[in-house]
C-alpha positions in Angstrom: -62.9 133.4 -91.2 -66.4 133.4 -89.4 -67.1 130.2 -90.5 -71.0 129.6 -88.8 -71.9 133.6 -90.7 -74.7 132.8 -92.9 -75.8 136.3 -93.5 -74.9 139.5 -93.5 -76.3 143.4 -93.1 -74.5 146.4 -94.5 -75.9 149.2 -92.7 -76.9 152.8 -93.8 -73.9 154.2 -92.7 -71.5 151.7 -93.3 -68.1 152.1 -94.9 -66.1 149.5 -95.3 -62.1 150.2 -95.4 -59.2 149.1 -97.1 -58.2 147.0 -94.6 -61.4 145.1 -94.8 -61.8 144.3 -98.5 -61.4 140.4 -98.3 -63.5 140.6 -95.4 -65.3 137.5 -96.1 -62.6 135.6 -96.8 -62.8 131.8 -94.8 -67.0 132.9 -94.5 -67.6 129.5 -96.1 -71.4 129.6 -94.4 -72.3 133.3 -96.1 -75.3 132.7 -98.4 -76.6 136.1 -98.5 -75.7 139.6 -97.9 -77.8 142.9 -97.6 -77.7 146.3 -97.7 -80.1 149.5 -96.6 -81.9 150.8 -99.1 -80.1 154.5 -97.4 -76.3 153.3 -98.6 -75.6 154.2 -101.7 -72.1 153.3 -102.2 -72.7 149.3 -102.4 -75.2 147.5 -103.9 -76.4 144.0 -104.7 -76.5 142.4 -108.6 -77.8 138.9 -108.7 -75.9 137.9 -104.8 -73.2 139.7 -105.2 -71.9 142.9 -103.5 -70.5 145.4 -105.6 -68.7 148.7 -104.2 -70.5 151.8 -106.7 -68.7 154.8 -105.8 -64.8 152.6 -105.9 -67.0 150.5 -108.8 -65.5 147.2 -107.6 -66.3 143.9 -106.5 -66.2 143.1 -103.7 -67.6 139.7 -102.6 -69.3 136.5 -104.0 -70.6 134.7 -100.6 -69.4 131.2 -100.6 -72.7 130.0 -100.2 -74.5 131.4 -103.5 -76.1 129.3 -105.7 -73.8 131.1 -108.7 -72.2 129.3 -111.5 -71.8 131.8 -114.1 -70.8 135.3 -113.3 -70.3 138.4 -115.5 -68.9 140.7 -114.9 -70.6 144.4 -115.5 -68.0 146.6 -117.5 -68.5 149.3 -115.3 -66.4 147.0 -112.7 -62.6 148.6 -112.5 -61.4 146.1 -109.6 -62.1 143.2 -107.9 -61.1 142.5 -104.1 -58.8 140.1 -102.8 -60.4 136.8 -102.6 -63.8 137.5 -103.9 -64.4 134.1 -105.6 -62.0 132.7 -102.9 -64.8 130.4 -101.3 -67.8 129.4 -104.0 -66.8 126.4 -105.2 -70.1 126.8 -107.6 -68.4 129.1 -110.1 -67.9 127.2 -113.4 -67.6 130.8 -115.3 -66.8 133.8 -114.6 -66.9 137.0 -117.7 -65.3 139.8 -117.6 -66.6 143.0 -120.5 -63.3 144.9 -120.2 -59.8 144.5 -121.5 -57.8 145.4 -117.4 -58.9 144.3 -114.1 -57.4 146.2 -110.9 -56.5 143.4 -108.9 -56.5 140.1 -110.9 -53.6 138.8 -109.4 -55.5 137.8 -106.2 -58.3 135.5 -108.3 -58.4 132.4 -106.8 -61.1 129.9 -106.6 -61.2 126.7 -105.0 -60.0 125.2 -107.4 -59.3 126.8 -110.5 -58.9 124.1 -112.7 -63.3 123.6 -113.1 -63.5 127.7 -113.8 -63.5 128.8 -117.1 -62.6 132.8 -117.8 -64.2 134.0 -120.5 -62.3 137.3 -121.4 -60.7 139.5 -124.4 -57.9 137.7 -126.6 -54.3 138.6 -125.5 -56.0 140.9 -122.5 -54.1 141.3 -119.3 -56.4 139.0 -118.1 -56.3 135.7 -120.4 -52.7 135.4 -119.7 -53.3 136.1 -115.8 -56.0 133.3 -116.0 -53.6 131.0 -118.5 -50.4 130.9 -116.6 -52.7 130.3 -113.1 -54.5 127.1 -114.5 -57.9 128.4 -115.7 -59.6 127.4 -118.5 -59.9 130.5 -120.9 -62.3 131.1 -123.7 -62.7 134.2 -125.9 -65.8 136.0 -125.9 -68.6 135.8 -128.2 -71.1 138.3 -129.7 -74.7 137.6 -129.0 -75.0 137.3 -132.7 -72.3 134.0 -132.7 -74.2 132.9 -129.5 -77.9 133.3 -131.2 -76.4 131.5 -134.4 -74.8 128.9 -133.6 -78.1 128.5 -131.1 -80.2 128.2 -134.1 -78.1 126.0 -135.8 -78.5 122.0 -136.1 -75.6 120.5 -137.6 -72.9 121.8 -139.7 -74.8 121.4 -142.6 -76.7 124.2 -142.0 -74.2 126.1 -140.5 -72.8 126.6 -144.0 -75.6 127.5 -144.9 -75.2 130.8 -142.5 
């Protein structure tokens, strides 16, 4: 809840306790988190903090300029309030069928966020019940083909 905190550094020997998960909730000015190269437990990917030992997404900084998030397939848990303060997020893609902690998923405005996930997954059902837009996963081939099609006539040829 430190509203003026803009940057946070996680040192070489730092380990976040289970009680500290959700530590950045309310840190509305947080734009960057860094991790000591000597700390092998935590990793920053595209500005987002992950715990590689516990296979979890810890936090998306509130002021990180990110519209689309792809949660890596190796992530098994999302931390409470990990997206809660970032108003820039428009899509979150989950690449696995189930994520622990999905019940804690919240965003500043759920109606503006689209959850891309496997159809009929626990994630999809949660998102639909809680006011998120949802969309099915699309393969890379489908995406490529749709980007090549100019009109319906071309689509029928494919």
